[in-house]
Each structure stands twice: as structure tokens, then as C-alpha cells.
C-alpha positions as CSV (number, residue, x, y, z in Angstrom):
1,M,-6.3,3.9,-31.8
2,K,-6.5,0.1,-31.9
3,I,-5.0,-2.9,-30.3
4,D,-5.0,-6.6,-31.1
5,P,-6.4,-8.7,-28.2
6,S,-5.1,-11.9,-29.9
7,S,-1.5,-10.7,-30.0
8,P,0.9,-12.2,-27.4
9,K,2.2,-8.7,-26.7
10,D,1.0,-7.3,-23.3
11,L,-2.2,-5.3,-23.7
12,S,-0.9,-2.4,-21.6
13,A,2.2,-2.2,-23.9
14,Q,-0.1,-2.2,-27.0
15,I,-2.2,0.6,-25.5
16,A,0.9,2.6,-24.7
17,Q,2.2,2.0,-28.2
18,A,-1.1,3.1,-29.7
19,I,-1.1,6.4,-27.7
20,R,2.6,6.9,-28.5
21,D,1.9,6.5,-32.2
22,A,-0.9,9.0,-32.0
23,I,1.4,11.5,-30.3
24,V,4.1,11.0,-32.9
25,A,1.6,11.3,-35.8
26,G,0.3,14.6,-34.3
27,K,-3.1,13.3,-33.6
28,L,-2.5,14.1,-30.0
29,I,-0.7,17.4,-29.7
30,V,1.3,18.9,-26.8
31,D,-0.8,19.7,-23.8
32,A,-3.8,17.8,-25.2
33,R,-5.8,16.0,-22.5
34,L,-6.1,12.2,-23.0
35,P,-9.4,10.5,-22.5
36,S,-10.1,9.4,-19.0
37,E,-9.1,6.0,-17.7
38,T,-12.8,4.9,-18.0
39,E,-13.0,6.2,-21.5
40,L,-9.8,4.5,-22.5
41,S,-11.0,1.3,-20.8
42,D,-14.2,1.4,-22.9
43,Q,-12.3,2.3,-26.1
44,F,-9.8,-0.6,-25.8
45,N,-12.2,-3.0,-24.1
46,V,-9.8,-3.6,-21.2
47,S,-9.8,-3.1,-17.5
48,R,-8.9,0.3,-15.9
49,S,-5.8,-1.3,-14.3
50,T,-4.5,-2.2,-17.7
51,V,-5.1,1.4,-18.9
52,R,-3.4,2.6,-15.7
53,E,-0.3,0.4,-16.5
54,A,-0.2,1.8,-20.0
55,L,-0.2,5.4,-18.8
56,K,2.6,4.5,-16.3
57,R,4.7,3.3,-19.3
58,L,4.1,6.6,-21.1
59,A,4.8,8.7,-18.1
60,A,8.1,6.8,-17.6
61,Q,9.1,7.8,-21.1
62,S,8.1,11.5,-20.3
63,L,5.5,11.4,-23.1
64,I,2.6,12.3,-20.7
65,R,2.2,14.0,-17.4
66,T,-0.7,13.6,-14.9
67,Q,-2.4,16.3,-12.9
68,R,-4.9,16.0,-10.1
69,G,-8.0,17.9,-9.4
70,A,-11.2,18.8,-11.2
71,T,-9.3,19.9,-14.3
72,G,-6.7,17.1,-14.0
73,G,-6.0,14.0,-16.0
74,A,-3.3,12.8,-18.3
75,F,-1.8,15.3,-20.8
76,V,0.6,15.0,-23.6
77,N,4.0,16.2,-22.4
78,R,6.5,18.3,-24.3
79,L,9.5,16.0,-24.5
80,T,12.8,17.8,-24.0
81,F,16.1,16.9,-25.5
82,E,17.4,16.3,-22.0
83,D,14.6,13.8,-21.3
84,A,15.2,12.0,-24.6
85,Q,19.0,11.9,-24.2
86,A,18.8,9.7,-21.1
87,M,16.6,7.2,-22.9
88,H,18.8,7.4,-26.0
89,V,21.9,6.6,-24.0
90,T,20.3,3.7,-22.2
91,T,19.0,2.2,-25.5
92,S,22.5,2.7,-27.1
93,T,24.2,1.0,-24.2
94,L,21.8,-1.9,-24.3
95,L,22.2,-2.3,-28.1
96,L,26.0,-2.4,-27.7
97,S,25.9,-4.9,-24.8
98,M,23.2,-7.2,-26.3
99,N,24.3,-7.4,-29.9
100,D,27.4,-8.5,-31.9
101,V,28.9,-5.0,-32.2
102,S,32.7,-5.1,-32.5
103,F,35.0,-2.7,-30.7
104,T,36.2,-1.4,-34.1
105,Q,32.6,-0.7,-35.3
106,A,31.8,1.2,-32.1
107,C,35.0,3.1,-32.2
108,E,34.8,4.2,-35.8
109,A,31.1,5.2,-35.5
110,R,31.8,7.3,-32.3
111,Y,34.7,9.2,-33.9
112,A,33.0,9.7,-37.2
113,L,30.0,11.3,-35.5
114,E,32.2,13.5,-33.3
115,R,34.3,14.7,-36.2
116,A,31.1,15.7,-37.9
117,C,30.5,18.4,-35.3
118,A,34.0,19.8,-35.5
119,V,33.3,22.7,-37.9
120,M,30.2,23.8,-36.1
121,A,32.0,23.5,-32.7
122,C,34.8,25.8,-33.9
123,T,32.4,28.3,-35.3
124,R,29.9,28.3,-32.4
125,R,31.8,27.3,-29.3
126,E,31.5,29.6,-26.3
127,S,33.8,30.3,-23.4
128,S,31.7,28.1,-21.1
129,H,32.5,25.1,-23.4
130,L,36.2,25.8,-23.3
131,E,36.1,26.3,-19.5
132,K,34.4,22.9,-19.1
133,M,36.9,21.2,-21.2
134,K,39.8,22.8,-19.5
135,A,38.4,21.9,-16.1
136,E,38.2,18.2,-17.2
137,L,41.9,18.5,-18.4
138,G,42.7,19.6,-14.9
139,H,40.9,16.6,-13.5
140,Q,42.7,14.2,-15.9
141,A,46.1,15.6,-14.9
142,Q,45.7,14.5,-11.3
143,D,48.0,11.7,-10.5
144,E,45.7,10.2,-7.8
145,L,42.7,10.1,-10.1
146,S,41.3,6.6,-10.4
147,D,40.8,4.9,-13.7
148,E,37.1,5.1,-13.4
149,A,37.2,8.8,-12.5
150,F,39.5,9.4,-15.5
151,C,37.0,7.6,-17.8
152,A,34.1,9.7,-16.4
153,S,36.2,12.9,-17.0
154,D,37.0,11.7,-20.5
155,V,33.3,11.3,-21.3
156,A,32.5,14.8,-19.9
157,F,35.3,16.3,-22.0
158,H,34.0,14.9,-25.2
159,R,30.4,15.8,-24.3
160,A,31.5,19.4,-23.9
161,L,33.1,19.2,-27.4
162,V,29.9,17.9,-28.9
163,D,27.8,20.4,-27.0
164,S,30.0,23.3,-28.3
165,A,28.5,22.7,-31.7
166,S,25.3,24.3,-30.1
167,N,22.9,22.1,-32.0
168,P,20.5,20.2,-29.7
169,V,19.6,17.7,-32.4
170,L,23.3,16.9,-33.0
171,S,24.0,16.7,-29.3
172,Y,21.1,14.3,-28.9
173,Q,22.3,12.0,-31.7
174,L,25.8,12.0,-30.4
175,A,24.8,11.4,-26.8
176,G,24.5,7.7,-27.5
177,A,27.9,7.6,-29.2
178,V,29.8,9.5,-26.5
179,E,28.0,8.3,-23.4
180,A,27.4,4.7,-24.4
181,M,30.2,3.9,-26.8
182,Q,33.0,5.8,-25.2
183,P,32.7,4.3,-21.7
184,L,32.8,0.9,-23.4
185,M,36.0,1.9,-25.2
186,N,37.5,3.4,-22.0
187,M,36.9,0.4,-19.9
188,I,38.5,-1.9,-22.5
189,T,41.6,0.3,-23.0
190,F,42.2,2.4,-19.8
191,T,44.6,0.0,-18.2
192,A,46.9,0.1,-21.3
193,R,46.6,3.7,-22.5
194,S,49.0,6.5,-21.7
195,R,47.2,9.3,-19.8
196,V,50.0,11.6,-20.9
197,K,49.2,11.0,-24.5
198,I,45.4,11.4,-23.9
199,L,46.0,14.7,-22.1
200,M,48.2,15.9,-24.9
201,L,45.6,15.1,-27.6
202,H,42.8,16.6,-25.4
203,G,44.9,19.7,-25.0
204,N,45.4,19.9,-28.7
205,I,41.6,19.8,-29.2
206,V,41.1,22.7,-26.8
207,D,43.8,24.7,-28.5
208,A,42.3,24.1,-31.9
209,L,38.8,25.1,-30.6
210,E,40.2,28.3,-29.1
211,Q,41.8,29.1,-32.5
212,R,38.6,28.0,-34.3
213,D,40.6,25.5,-36.4
214,P,38.3,22.6,-37.4
215,S,41.1,20.8,-39.3
216,A,43.2,20.6,-36.2
217,V,40.3,19.3,-34.2
218,K,39.7,16.6,-36.7
219,D,43.4,15.7,-36.8
220,S,43.4,15.3,-33.0
221,L,40.3,13.1,-33.2
222,D,41.9,11.0,-35.9
223,L,44.9,10.5,-33.7
224,L,42.7,9.6,-30.7
225,E,40.8,7.0,-32.8
226,S,44.0,5.5,-34.3
227,Y,45.5,5.3,-30.8
228,T,42.4,3.7,-29.3
229,Q,42.0,1.2,-32.1
230,A,45.7,0.2,-31.8
231,L,45.4,-0.3,-28.1
232,A,42.4,-2.5,-28.5
233,E,44.1,-4.6,-31.2
234,D,47.2,-5.1,-29.0
235,L,45.0,-6.2,-26.1
236,I,43.1,-8.6,-28.2
237,V,46.4,-10.1,-29.5
238,A,47.8,-10.4,-26.0
239,R,44.6,-11.9,-24.5
240,P,45.1,-15.6,-23.6
241,S,43.3,-18.0,-25.9
242,G,41.0,-20.7,-24.7
């Protein structure tokens, strides 16, 4: 593991990257104990405070854990999909907000990914997934539900659909699409969309999942995408210029 002292990049960030690369490459395996702060300080020729900051960065990413005591130290952590999803959603949200990603691009990507899990969802869905989706339908049917709460329920509904494919890798990949892209789309269109229409399409998805009919799930997702895109286009046209 090496760093470049002449690089403008923060030394602690370089050390964290070097250790992270070693973990990804399998040079540091799960539960392996990292060298001590003193050893890392000597290895990278930096202060212990710089090493300590690098370890904090890795711990914040759930890549390492620390233990106290005679047998303590820093150890390579087993990163769970749940840990990774939170970081994935945050990164996806930042990418959408910081870059020139159009509403159309975000929308088509999000629905293309969700349609990809329809076949597996119909084959593997369990009663708990259907119960979750039906519970969200109940929330969405409440007249007094705020727009923000409706959006949150919308996200939860589609996450349940994604999770019903019972593939943790797919759920991880779609987490950014559903939890980062969909809130963006919801907040743009929720003032104009018809809750009755959304409820109908969501109900159709649940019915199709109960009948294990992937084509019907895809058809409902197609209609949702078309409706969402049309709403956005109407809002853009109606937006005052200048």
C-alpha cells in the first residue's frame, strides 16, 4: 500500500483509499486485523493523527470496525447490503442533484431497472411483500395524507416490489433508482398527478403479482412511466419563461 506525498489529495484520504483498495483486491480479508496506528504511521510516513483520520473514514463507510482491549485494534468488516444501500442511495442522490441529468433520463432509467425485476418478483414474491404493498395502498388512499407522506409511501411501495424479486444484488442496484430517482420524480409531479390514477396502477401491480403475471406488472409500470413523463412535460411547458 502506497501514497503520493506530492499529491494535492489529502493524505488521510489517500491512506483510506489504499486500505480500501487492499480490501477490494482481497489482500485484506474479512476479519483481518489491520496494522496498528503506529505501524501504519511508519509505513506511510505520516503522523498517527493522519492515520486515525483515515481509519475514521473507513469506519464511516462500514469497511472496518474497531475493538478495544489487549486483542483489539481495527479489523476488516463484513459489509452488508443494508450498509451499502444507504451509501448507494446517497451517492445516487448527489449524482442527480450535481450533474446535468434530465427528468426524462432519470425516469426511463428508474422504470427500465424496475421492469427488469418483474419476472423474478412474480416468481419469488412472498405474502409479506404483498402485505407491505397493500399496506402502502391503504396509506395512499387516505384523503388527509400529505403530498410528502404520499411520496414516501410511493417509494416504500416500489421498494417492496423490488425486494419481492428476492435478489439482494438487484435490490442494492435498484435502491439508487427507487430511493434517489423516484423522490425526485415525485416532488416534481406530485402537485399535478392524480392520486386516483396512481392508486389504480399500484393496485394493478399488486393484482398482477398475486396472479404471478409479469407481463401485467410490466404493462402497469409502462403506464406509470408514460403518465409520469407526460406530467413532467406538461409542467415544463406550463412553466413561466424568463
